[in-house]
C-alpha positions as CSV (number, residue, x, y, z in Angstrom):
1,X,0.0,-0.1,0.2
2,X,1.2,3.3,-0.7
3,X,0.4,6.5,1.2
4,X,-2.4,7.5,-0.8
5,X,-4.3,4.2,-0.7
6,X,-3.8,3.8,3.2
7,X,-5.3,7.4,3.3
8,X,-8.3,6.1,1.2
9,X,-8.9,3.3,3.5
10,X,-8.3,4.9,6.8
11,X,-11.0,7.6,6.0
12,X,-13.2,4.9,4.4
13,X,-13.3,3.2,7.6
14,X,-14.0,6.4,10.0
15,X,-16.4,7.8,7.6
16,X,-18.4,4.4,7.8
17,X,-18.6,4.4,11.6
18,X,-21.1,7.1,11.2
19,X,-24.3,7.2,9.7
20,X,-23.8,11.3,9.6
21,X,-20.8,10.9,7.3
22,X,-22.2,9.0,4.9
23,X,-22.8,11.6,2.3
24,X,-19.3,13.3,2.9
25,X,-17.5,14.4,0.0
26,X,-13.9,12.7,-0.1
27,X,-11.5,15.5,-1.6
28,X,-9.4,14.7,-4.6
29,X,-6.1,15.9,-3.7
30,X,-3.6,14.3,-1.4
31,X,-3.4,17.0,1.1
32,X,-7.0,17.7,1.5
33,X,-7.4,13.9,2.3
34,X,-4.7,14.3,4.7
35,X,-6.4,17.0,6.5
36,X,-9.8,14.9,6.3
37,X,-8.2,11.8,7.9
38,X,-6.9,13.9,10.9
39,X,-10.0,16.0,11.1
40,X,-11.7,12.6,11.5
41,X,-9.6,10.8,14.3
42,X,-9.6,14.5,15.9
43,X,-13.4,13.9,16.7
44,X,-13.4,10.4,17.1
45,X,-14.8,9.4,20.4
46,X,-12.6,6.4,21.9
47,X,-14.1,3.3,20.6
48,X,-12.8,0.1,19.6
49,X,-11.4,-0.3,16.0
50,X,-10.0,-3.4,13.8
51,X,-6.8,-4.5,14.1
52,X,-6.5,-4.0,10.3
53,X,-7.3,-0.1,10.8
54,X,-4.4,0.1,13.2
55,X,-2.1,-1.9,11.5
56,X,-2.9,0.5,8.0
57,X,-3.2,3.5,10.3
58,X,0.5,2.6,12.0
59,X,2.3,2.4,8.8
60,X,1.0,5.4,7.4
61,X,1.9,7.7,10.6
62,X,5.0,5.9,10.6
63,X,6.0,7.0,6.8
64,X,4.4,10.6,7.8
65,X,7.0,10.5,10.5
66,X,9.9,9.7,8.3
67,X,9.2,12.6,5.9
68,X,9.0,15.3,8.6
69,X,12.4,13.5,10.2
70,X,13.6,12.3,13.8
71,X,15.5,14.3,16.0
72,X,17.5,12.2,18.5
73,X,18.9,13.4,21.7
74,X,22.6,12.7,20.6
75,X,22.0,15.5,17.9
76,X,21.0,17.9,20.5
77,X,23.8,20.4,22.1
78,X,23.3,21.4,26.1
79,X,22.7,24.9,27.3
80,X,24.1,24.0,30.4
81,X,24.7,20.4,32.1
82,X,21.4,18.4,31.9
83,X,19.4,21.2,30.2
84,X,18.5,21.8,26.1
85,X,17.1,24.1,24.2
86,X,15.3,22.7,21.1
87,X,13.1,24.9,18.6
88,X,10.8,22.5,16.7
89,X,8.0,19.9,16.5
90,X,7.6,18.2,19.5
91,X,6.3,15.0,17.8
92,X,9.5,14.3,16.0
93,X,11.8,14.1,19.4
94,X,13.0,10.8,20.3
95,X,13.6,11.0,23.5
96,X,12.5,8.8,26.7
97,X,9.3,11.2,27.2
98,X,7.6,14.3,25.9
99,X,5.1,16.3,27.9
100,X,1.3,16.8,26.9
101,X,-0.4,20.0,27.8
102,X,-3.7,18.1,28.2
103,X,-7.1,19.6,29.2
104,X,-8.9,18.3,32.2
105,X,-10.7,15.7,30.1
106,X,-7.3,14.2,29.2
107,X,-8.6,12.5,26.2
108,X,-7.0,14.9,23.9
109,X,-8.3,18.1,21.7
110,X,-11.6,17.4,19.5
111,X,-11.2,20.4,17.3
112,X,-10.6,19.4,14.1
113,X,-6.6,19.9,13.1
114,X,-6.8,22.6,15.8
115,X,-3.1,24.1,16.3
116,X,-2.7,23.1,20.0
117,X,-0.1,20.6,21.3
118,X,-2.4,18.5,22.2
119,X,-4.3,17.9,18.9
120,X,-0.2,17.9,17.2
121,X,0.8,14.5,20.0
122,X,-2.7,12.8,19.4
123,X,-2.6,13.3,15.4
124,X,0.8,12.0,15.3
125,X,0.7,9.0,18.0
126,X,-3.0,7.7,16.5
127,X,-6.0,6.7,18.1
128,X,-4.9,4.0,20.4
129,X,-3.5,7.5,22.6
130,X,-7.2,8.6,23.4
131,X,-8.3,4.7,23.8
132,X,-5.3,4.4,26.6
133,X,-6.5,7.9,28.1
134,X,-10.1,6.9,28.0
135,X,-9.1,3.7,30.0
136,X,-7.1,5.7,32.2
137,X,-10.0,8.3,33.1
138,X,-12.6,5.9,33.3
139,X,-11.2,4.4,36.2
140,X,-10.5,7.7,37.8
141,X,-13.8,8.4,37.3
142,X,-13.1,12.6,37.9
143,X,-11.5,14.7,35.6
144,X,-7.9,15.5,35.9
145,X,-6.8,17.6,38.4
146,X,-4.1,20.9,37.7
147,X,-0.7,20.2,38.4
148,X,-0.8,16.6,38.5
149,X,0.9,14.1,35.9
150,X,-0.4,10.8,33.7
151,X,2.3,8.4,31.6
152,X,1.1,6.5,28.6
153,X,2.6,5.0,25.7
154,X,3.7,7.0,22.9
155,X,2.4,4.5,20.2
156,X,3.4,6.1,16.4
157,X,5.6,9.0,18.2
158,X,9.3,8.4,18.3
159,X,9.7,9.2,22.2
160,X,8.9,5.9,24.4
161,X,6.1,7.7,26.6
162,X,3.9,10.7,27.0
163,X,3.6,12.6,30.0
164,X,0.4,14.4,30.5
165,X,-0.3,17.4,32.3
166,X,-3.2,20.1,32.8
167,X,-2.1,23.5,33.3
168,X,-3.4,26.4,34.7
169,X,-6.3,28.5,32.7
170,X,-5.5,32.0,33.5
171,X,-8.7,34.4,32.7
172,X,-8.0,37.7,35.1
173,X,-4.2,38.0,35.6
174,X,-2.0,35.2,37.4
175,X,-2.4,34.9,41.0
176,X,0.2,33.1,43.3
177,X,-1.8,30.0,43.2
178,X,-1.4,29.8,39.5
179,X,2.3,30.1,39.8
180,X,2.4,27.1,42.1
181,X,0.0,25.0,39.9
182,X,2.0,25.4,37.1
183,X,5.3,24.8,38.8
184,X,3.3,21.8,39.8
185,X,2.9,20.5,36.3
186,X,6.7,20.3,36.0
187,X,7.9,18.4,39.4
188,X,4.7,16.3,38.7
189,X,6.1,15.3,35.4
190,X,9.3,15.0,36.4
191,X,8.5,12.5,39.5
192,X,7.1,10.3,37.3
193,X,9.6,10.0,34.6
194,X,11.8,9.0,37.9
195,X,9.6,6.6,39.1
196,X,9.7,5.2,35.7
197,X,13.1,5.0,35.2
198,X,13.2,7.5,32.7
199,X,16.4,9.7,31.7
200,X,15.2,12.5,29.1
201,X,12.0,14.8,29.3
202,X,11.3,17.6,26.8
203,X,9.0,19.9,28.1
204,X,6.7,21.8,25.9
205,X,5.5,25.2,27.4
206,X,2.7,24.5,29.4
207,X,0.0,26.5,30.0
208,X,0.9,29.3,27.4
209,X,-1.1,29.6,24.0
210,X,-4.8,28.8,24.7
211,X,-4.5,28.7,28.1
212,X,-3.3,32.3,28.2
213,X,-0.2,31.9,31.0
214,X,2.2,34.7,30.3
215,X,5.4,33.3,28.1
216,X,8.0,35.4,29.8
217,X,6.4,34.3,33.4
218,X,5.8,30.6,32.2
219,X,9.0,30.0,31.6
220,X,10.5,31.7,34.5
221,X,8.9,29.0,36.5
222,X,9.5,26.3,34.2
223,X,13.3,27.1,34.0
224,X,13.5,27.5,38.1
225,X,11.6,24.7,39.1
226,X,13.4,22.7,36.9
227,X,16.8,23.4,37.8
228,X,15.8,23.2,41.7
229,X,14.4,19.7,41.0
230,X,17.8,18.6,39.1
231,X,19.9,20.0,41.8
232,X,17.8,17.8,44.4
233,X,17.8,15.0,42.3
234,X,21.4,14.8,41.0
235,X,22.0,13.1,37.6
236,X,18.5,11.6,37.1
237,X,16.9,13.2,34.3
238,X,18.1,15.6,31.3
239,X,15.5,18.2,30.5
240,X,14.7,19.5,27.0
241,X,13.0,22.7,26.9
242,X,10.9,22.6,23.4
243,X,9.7,25.8,21.7
244,X,8.0,25.8,18.4
245,X,8.0,30.0,18.1
246,X,10.9,32.4,17.6
247,X,9.7,34.6,20.6
248,X,9.8,31.6,23.0
249,X,13.1,30.6,21.8
250,X,14.3,33.7,22.5
251,X,12.9,33.8,26.2
252,X,14.4,30.5,27.1
253,X,17.8,31.6,25.5
254,X,17.5,34.3,27.5
255,X,16.4,32.6,30.5
256,X,19.0,29.8,30.5
257,X,22.1,32.1,29.7
């Protein structure tokens, strides 16, 4: 199967699951088909699916990853001992774990092709990630509290695990409690990674963007919390601060010296 054949198969299965999609017009172009598949995956509720679908989906996503390219830990240069700064797509990082800035439902983003990191990670990992998250949340029987962390497999991502954490949402200015909750996100992820014996963790800019935490203050809290944790737990975990925007790169570069 070539990529377009995989696309056609995956779209046909997802469209066939819902009566409402039966009259959906399938686009002709490859790029539009890719966008449609991602949209269908984004809005799909967690439910069992065939082994054949997963096999074809995994082959499709692995080919997508190969085209984007993988960045390995040994290709990065530390800005200080145990600390790295890397600008790029976190879904292409081959480290022990990447951190997902999740929402309290912990099921990923349901908005088709949304630009948040939650959507990007679930889209690149495959629908198995939402299924595993749903199992975790069914056992928990309540929304995920802010500042905690959960761990899942990474599926079609090049990392080994995904750490999911819910950061504070800022509405009317940052409070002292918001600052502490954001710091808790970083500590919770590092403690959980340590419990699993992981040696490298890539953090996104938790709570910025959609959750409106000011970027500079968020970076200050992130850097301070991580450095303090590393001092208390020497030689345990190397940390990559992953940024996507030039503005965030400049902030972290300045903060980390």
